[in-house]
N, C-alpha and C positions, 0 to 999 in steps of 0.2 A: 732407332728407338722412337716410340710414339710419345708425344707430350700432350697433356690435357690441362684444362683450366682448374685451378684450385679454388673452387667455389667462385665467389665474386671478388677475389683478392687482386686479380690482374696478374698473378703468378701462374706460370705453366710448369707442371712437374712431370717427370718421366712416368710412363705407365707402369713401370716397375720401380719399386722403392727398395732401398737396401735396409733390411732389418738388421739390428746389431746386438740383440739381447744376449747372445752367447759369449760376447767378448768380455773377458775377465774371469770366466770359469772354464767353459769348454774351449775357448780360443784365447791365445796369448795376444799381447799388444802387437807383436810383429805380424801375426796372422790377420788381425784387424786392419793393420796398415795395408797389407797385401790385398785384402778384399776391397777396401776403399779405393786404392789405386786402380784396380781392375774395373770396378764398377764405374768409376768416373770415365775411364777410357772407353767403356761400352756405351756411354751416353746417359748413364743414370745420374741425375742431378738432385735426387731426393733421398735423404738419410733420415731414419726414424730411430729414436732412442727414448730413454725415460730415466728419471731419477732413481727408479726402482732397480734398474738393471745393474749387474747381470742377473740372469735367471739360473736357478731358483733364487728367490729373494732371501738374502742373509745380511746381517748387520756388517759382517766383515768384508763383503764384496759390494755393498750398496754404493752406487755411483761410479763403479769401476769402468763401465762402458762409456759414460760421458767423459771420464778422464782420458781414455784411449782416443776418443774422437778429438778431444782438445789437444792432445799431444800431436795428433796427425795434422790438425790445422796449423799448429806452430811449426811443425817440421816441413810441411808441404807449401804453406802459404796460399792455400786454395779455399779459404773460407767463402770468398765471393762466388765460387763455382758451385756451391752446395746450398740447396734449400733445406734447412735444418729443422727437424721437428723433435721436440721432446715432450715429456709429460710430468705432471705433478700428481702424486698419489691421492686417491680419494680417502674416504673414511675407513680407518682400520685401527686395530689395537696394537700395531707395531710401533714401538716407541723409539726406534733407533734413527728415524729420519730427522727428528727435530732436536734442537739443542736442549730444549726443556725436558726432553724425555717423555713427552706426552703422546697419547694416541693421535693419529693424523686426522685432520679435518680440512675441508676446503673453505676455511675462513681467511680473512685478509692477512692476518699476521703470518699464518703458515704458508700461504701462497707467496707472500713477499720473501720469506726465508727460503722457500724452495727455489724460486727463480734465481735469487742471488747466488745460491750454492751451485745450481746448474750452470749458470754463466761462468762462474769461476772454474769449475771443472772443465767446461767446454772451451775455455780460453777465448771467449767471444763476447761482444757487447750486446748482442741481441739474438733472439731465437725467431725464426721465420714463422713457425707454427707451434703454439703452446697449447697442449691438450690436457684435459682432465682425464686422468687414467681410468677412473671409474667414479660413479656418482657418490655424493655424500649421504644420500638417503638410502634406505633399504631397497635393494634391487635384486631380481633374479638374473644371474648371469654366470658365465664361466662354467665350472664343473657342477653347479647346482642351479640350473635354470628354472626350476619350479619352486624356488624357495619363497617366493612372495606370497604372503598370506594376509594382505591388507594390514601389514604391520604399521605401527605408529611412526610418524616422522619426527617425534619428539627428540630434540637434541641434534637434529640434522641442520646443517647450515642452509638457509633458503637459497634457491637458485639465483634470485636477484642479487643477493649479497655477494655470492661468488662472482657473478658477472660484473658487478661494480668493481671488485678488486682486480679482475682481469682488465677492465677498462683503464684503470690507473696504470697498469703495466704497459699498455699500448701507448698511453699518453706520455709515459716516461721514456719510450723508445726501447724498452727491454724486450718487448714482444711486438711482432708485426701483425700477427693474426692469431685467432684462437680456434680450437677445435674440441670435439668430444671424443670419448672412447667408452666402449661397453655401455652405451646409452640406449634408451628406449625411444619409441616414437613419441610418447608423451613428453619425455624429457627434452628431446630435440625441439619439438614445437614450442615448449615452454621457454627455452632459451631464445628461440627466434621471436617469440612474442615480446619478451622483455627488451630485446634488441630494437625491435620496431617501435614499441610504445615509449621507451625511455631513452632513445638515442644512445644505446650502448653497442659495443662491438658485436658483429654478427658472426656466428660460428661458420667456419668455412668447410668443415669436414666432420665425418664421424668414423672412428676407427673401431670396427667390430669384427668378430670372427665371421668368415664366409668361406665355404668350400663345398665340395660335392656331398659331404656328409652333413652339412649344416647350411641350408639355404633359407633360414628363417628371416634373414634380412629382407627377402623379397616380399614378405607378407604385408608389411606396413611401411617399413623404412625406405624401401626402394622408390616408392612414390614420392616421399618427402625429398629424397636425394634428387629426383628428377625435377620436381616442381619448385623446390626451394634452393636448388644449386648447393646442396650440402652433400657432396659426393662421398662414397665409401672409400676409406683406406682399409683394404681387406687384409686382416691378419690371419695367420694360420691357414693359408690357402692349400697347404698339403696336409692339413689336419695333424699337425705335429709329426709329420713324416709317415703317418699311418697309411696314407694313400699311395705311398711308394710300394707297399706290400711287405716291407722289411720286418714287420711285427706279426705277420700272419702265423696262425697256429701256435701262438705263444712264444714265438722267437724273440730273443732279446740280444741283438747284435752288440758286441762290446763297443763302448765309446758313445753310444747313442743316448739321447736325453732320457728316454723312458727307462733304459737300462741303468743309467747312472743315478737318476734322481727319482724314479718311480712316480712320474708326473703325467702319465698318459691316460688317466681315468676318464677324462672327457671323451676319449675316442675308443673306449673299451666297453661301450654299452651294448645291450641286447640288439642284435640286428646289424651292428656296425660291420662286423667281419664279412657277413654275407654280402652287404652292399659293396664293400671294398673289393671283394673277389669279382663282382659283376663289372665294376669299373676297370679293373685290371684286365679282364677278358676282353672288354670292348677296346681298350688301348691296344692290346695284342692284335686283335682283328683289324684295327685301323692302321697298324704298322707304326704306332706312336710310342714314345717313351711315356709310361703312365704318369710320371711327375709332370712332364711337359704338357700332357693333355689336361691334367687337373689345373695346372697354372694358367694355361691358355684359356680355359673355360672362364676362370675368374676374371682375367684381364679383359676378356671380350664382352663383359656385361656393360651395358650402357650406363648404369648407375655407379660404376667403379671409376674412381679418379686415379687410384694407384694400387697396385698389388704388392704387398710387403712380403718379400722373400727373405729367408734366412738360411744360412748354410754354415756348416762347421768345417768344410773342406773346399778348396778351390775347384775341385772337380764338380762338386755339388753346385757351387755358385755359377760356374760356366753353363752347366745343364739348365739351371733355373733361368738364367738370363736368356739363353737361347730359345726358351719357350715363347719369346716375343715373336718368333718367326713361324709359329704353329698356328694354323687357321682352323677354327671350329666351323666346319661347313654346316649348312642346314641339315644335311643328312646325319652328321655326327651329333649335332645338337638334339635332333629328334630322338636318337638312341639314348643319349645322356638323360633326356627328360623321361624316357620310358623307364629307365632304371630308377630315376628319382620317384616316379609315381609308385613303383613297387616297394621302394625302401626309403620312404620320405623322412628326411631329417632324423636319422637315428642318433645323432650327436648334437643336439641344439646347445 
């Protein structure tokens, strides 16, 4: 396993991170335990979760993934072996996260409530990396990346207020370091500006989607990652499984996320299937498993700190982790880039 610096924190995390969002719905606690045991044995020291999980978000399963991880810590006694990342939700109308039954915001009171609940579920005194799952202000991201129309920020919690609340968590020892998720170049630089000018904690990472169908991170954020040491924690490296080819021609295999929950719209856009078929053909010609090629491409990017994989079966998990041994040669990268030029970012 390769290990990389987590920003300027002094921590080194495995180049592959264990994603956990299926635990509590698609996966049982026993299966989550098995995945964590195996990942740790393979050298993965970085686990990522969120107060939102499991996926899809529902009031009755919210926090279930953190509880599973907490029970594993209690059972195995290996909290010190894991660099643990979790997230607080951004602005939403979902009212089941907070005791007051209010829509979520990234203000001091809600952040304090969120971290205390996460720590209790995780059965730990601290989180190594506490991330803002998405911004408080209006933002184009996820399945609707073109939604921004110069909307007003009225009612949004200012970034500096959120950062001050996070600073207090760091001072209290509940959080070691902070990070962003689903954030823009402007947002990332604004957080860095306030950290520098007001002596507040510096963000260590940004967790955004990045895969062969969505390389938009390269446009502006990759330079920030490089120059500011705010590396990418890449989520959805297999485009929610679409890059495996299992959903081609309308196929809906039983037990898969898109079949169960109808949540694959982000990767069902015009031109996506044509691009997927081109990458599958390239993998076949190169003698590579298409999932491993897609994962290895993400892991090989210089701006990527860690590649967040997720699996619902042990067979998938082993295949995904084995991608660490796949090399993206200059020749293969040239052909990947040629496909990218023809089918550029069909699923931003």
